C-alpha positions as MATLAB code, in Angstrom:
seq = 'XXXXXXXXXXXXXXXXXXXXXXXXXXXXXXXXXXXXXXXXXXXXXXXXXXXXXXXXXXXXXXXXXXXXXXXXXXXXXXXXXXXXXXXXXXXXXXXXXXXXXXXXXXXXXXXXXXXXXX';
ca = [
     112.266   50.138 -113.102;
     111.823   52.585 -110.510;
     114.499   51.616 -107.219;
     113.351   53.674 -103.998;
     115.937   52.736 -101.411;
     115.529   54.194  -97.617;
     118.645   54.198  -95.375;
     119.454   55.926  -92.051;
     117.372   53.582  -89.283;
     119.297   52.539  -86.506;
     119.033   51.745  -82.496;
     118.549   55.029  -80.673;
     118.104   55.780  -77.199;
     114.896   57.283  -75.773;
     115.434   61.261  -76.523;
     117.850   60.638  -79.536;
     117.557   61.528  -83.117;
     118.002   60.004  -86.246;
     117.804   61.206  -89.818;
     116.518   58.857  -92.408;
     117.069   59.321  -96.355;
     115.309   57.842  -99.324;
     116.521   58.321 -103.006;
     114.536   57.174 -105.535;
     115.994   56.105 -109.231;
     114.865   54.627 -112.842;
     112.343   55.759 -115.264;
     110.564   58.418 -113.081;
     108.578   61.239 -115.525;
     106.337   63.644 -112.971;
     107.568   62.467 -109.245;
     104.443   64.913 -107.502;
     104.678   63.504 -103.645;
     107.330   61.635 -101.487;
     106.360   60.029  -98.105;
     107.247   58.862  -95.200;
     104.978   55.698  -93.823;
     105.531   53.809  -89.850;
     104.549   50.669  -91.219;
     101.524   51.660  -93.021;
     100.438   55.045  -90.918;
     101.440   57.955  -92.661;
     104.285   60.258  -90.776;
     104.933   62.578  -93.003;
     104.561   63.857  -96.817;
     106.470   66.341  -98.855;
     104.785   67.333 -102.874;
     106.171   68.719 -105.215;
     104.157   71.981 -104.846;
     106.050   72.118 -101.252;
     103.050   71.392  -99.330;
     103.523   69.084  -96.033;
     101.592   67.819  -93.537;
     102.436   65.182  -90.816;
     100.508   62.491  -88.792;
      99.507   62.859  -85.361;
     102.129   61.024  -83.819;
     104.790   63.155  -84.541;
     103.347   65.598  -82.372;
     106.122   68.734  -83.912;
     108.667   66.258  -83.604;
     109.781   65.180  -86.954;
     110.611   67.376  -89.959;
     110.554   66.306  -93.512;
     112.230   67.902  -96.547;
     112.594   66.891 -100.270;
     114.527   67.556 -103.321;
     112.508   66.837 -106.241;
     115.182   67.199 -108.742;
     117.836   64.691 -107.159;
     114.259   62.582 -106.071;
     115.398   62.602 -102.848;
     113.550   62.948  -99.249;
     114.811   63.354  -95.585;
     112.759   62.519  -92.688;
     114.592   64.275  -89.164;
     113.379   62.545  -86.279;
     113.970   64.404  -82.740;
     113.175   63.675  -79.112;
     112.539   59.773  -80.352;
     110.344   57.707  -78.081;
     110.243   53.994  -77.673;
     107.216   53.909  -79.245;
     108.294   55.219  -82.631;
     110.197   51.700  -83.013;
     108.955   50.568  -86.209;
     110.037   50.097  -89.797;
     109.962   53.063  -91.704;
     108.946   52.949  -95.504;
     109.738   55.423  -97.900;
     107.106   56.035 -100.689;
     106.912   58.153 -104.084;
     103.865   59.025 -106.317;
     104.752   59.446 -109.889;
     102.312   61.045 -112.480;
     103.346   58.528 -114.705;
     104.070   54.680 -114.606;
     107.387   53.207 -115.694;
     106.646   53.360 -119.379;
     105.727   56.427 -119.337;
     101.755   56.437 -119.768;
      99.889   59.033 -117.792;
      98.717   56.797 -115.120;
      99.786   57.894 -111.726;
     101.944   55.413 -109.509;
     103.450   54.674 -106.364;
     106.433   52.957 -105.540;
     107.470   51.767 -102.017;
     111.004   51.091 -100.409;
     111.901   48.017  -98.403;
     112.275   50.092  -95.754;
     114.276   50.887  -92.938;
     113.867   49.616  -88.953;
     114.214   52.266  -86.476;
     114.711   51.059  -83.186;
     114.616   53.165  -79.784;
     115.473   51.546  -76.398;
     118.044   52.275  -73.830;
];
């Protein structure tokens, strides 16, 4: 079994910051990428090779960082705006499924709510 757990969401005023955290555990054999989604829209992704890409809505305000050895990924969110309000999900990609078979598999967490409001 694989578990993906997010934390760090909350209520923040416009212009404020939040840092989301995600930790994965369980039968993970070949972690290749970790990502953050706003609902189903890609916010940011980091690969095991160090490549990072961001969704257009971030406009340089968000930074993703990942520790593949610890199976953790963070999203630093600065200058938050009301339109950033959403449920944010963490997704990981493994080259293998939970049984060790070479079948690329993605796992999602339950998400964490971010609300930006004055």
